[in-house]
C-alpha positions as CSV (number, residue, x, y, z in Angstrom):
1,X,1.5,34.0,33.1
2,X,5.2,33.2,33.3
3,X,6.2,32.4,29.5
4,X,9.1,30.6,30.7
5,X,9.6,27.8,28.2
6,X,12.9,25.9,27.9
7,X,12.7,24.6,24.4
8,X,15.1,21.9,25.1
9,X,13.7,20.4,28.0
10,X,10.1,20.8,26.9
11,X,10.8,20.1,23.3
12,X,9.4,16.6,23.4
13,X,6.1,17.4,25.4
14,X,3.0,16.7,23.0
15,X,1.0,20.0,22.7
16,X,-1.7,18.9,20.8
17,X,-3.1,15.6,21.8
18,X,-5.5,15.6,18.7
19,X,-2.9,16.1,16.1
20,X,0.0,14.4,18.3
21,X,2.3,17.1,17.8
22,X,5.3,18.1,19.9
23,X,6.7,21.4,21.0
24,X,10.0,20.8,19.0
25,X,7.9,20.3,15.9
26,X,5.9,23.5,16.5
27,X,9.1,25.3,16.8
28,X,10.4,23.8,13.6
29,X,7.2,24.8,11.7
30,X,7.4,28.5,13.0
31,X,11.0,28.9,12.4
32,X,10.8,27.1,9.0
33,X,7.9,29.2,7.4
34,X,8.2,32.5,9.5
35,X,5.0,31.9,11.1
36,X,3.3,34.8,13.0
37,X,-0.2,33.9,14.0
38,X,-2.1,31.0,15.2
39,X,-4.1,30.7,12.3
40,X,-0.8,29.9,10.0
41,X,0.1,27.5,12.8
42,X,-2.7,25.7,12.4
43,X,-3.1,25.7,8.8
44,X,0.5,24.2,8.6
45,X,0.2,21.4,11.3
46,X,-3.4,20.8,12.0
47,X,-2.8,21.6,15.9
48,X,-5.6,23.1,17.4
49,X,-7.7,22.4,14.4
50,X,-10.1,20.0,16.7
51,X,-10.8,20.3,20.0
52,X,-9.0,23.6,20.3
53,X,-8.1,22.9,24.1
54,X,-4.3,23.2,22.9
55,X,-4.6,27.0,21.3
56,X,-4.7,29.0,24.4
57,X,-5.6,28.9,28.4
58,X,-8.8,30.6,27.8
59,X,-10.1,27.9,25.5
60,X,-8.7,24.9,27.4
61,X,-11.9,23.1,28.8
62,X,-10.1,19.8,29.6
63,X,-10.1,18.4,33.3
64,X,-6.4,18.8,33.5
65,X,-5.3,22.2,31.9
66,X,-2.3,21.6,29.7
67,X,-0.1,24.4,31.0
68,X,1.5,25.0,28.0
69,X,-0.3,26.3,24.8
70,X,0.4,27.0,20.9
71,X,0.0,30.7,21.9
72,X,2.7,30.3,24.4
73,X,5.1,28.7,22.3
74,X,4.6,31.1,19.0
75,X,5.2,34.0,21.1
76,X,8.4,32.6,23.0
77,X,9.8,31.6,19.7
78,X,9.1,34.8,18.0
79,X,10.9,36.7,21.1
80,X,13.9,34.4,20.8
81,X,14.7,34.4,17.3
């Protein structure tokens, strides 16, 4: 999987539909709190705590796959900062 993510163009994409959280909001939390794990990210945002489809591709049971997951954003933000 290509982890290319443009944090500017993808910023407003809703990454967690249950918690209504965007990529931009996830990035801000990761940077502000120096998040290193999905568990920390879930605790701080509530994202991925309900249906879990947004955590990573392997858990996505939705009919239309998201294509972008919390795990991806966490990896990309950690690599780029």
